[in-house]
C-alpha angles and dihedrals in degrees: 000000000000093000110178122200091221139348088225122081100247136159113238112236137168118295114284094015121122117268116239129200114258124217119246094195112131112212136168120227112182106313096335134089122226131188106201103318094330119106113224110234098183138359139197132195133196137202087246090065095254120141128196116197117190116209098164137023113225122216091242125092131202119200090347095305128102125262110228132206114216150097124314124198102197130122083324131017113245146149119239150105123303130175118234088217089064091055091046089051088067088070115194091358092077133034142180114261113240114246090242091056098040097087089060099041130109138044112297 
């Protein structure tokens, strides 16, 4: 269930406001990772080379775990929602990135 809000990289704004392009640049500032102006709260990595970077926790849960909004580096790079339970379902093929490693994670 990798439902993405949009296949375009867009900044979420209030209803009826214009949609602005969002930066996909990963950068390290101190000991934190940012994508554009968004601070990354959590990250996951997989053996397939996919990365999930959570920048916002939604109010919705799926299978008792939060659904996150953030940036995914998969076959394509895109912003959208992804459930933590789906990443957990990959078992040993995906893991949470340690906080100390997070500033250096991702494809750049």
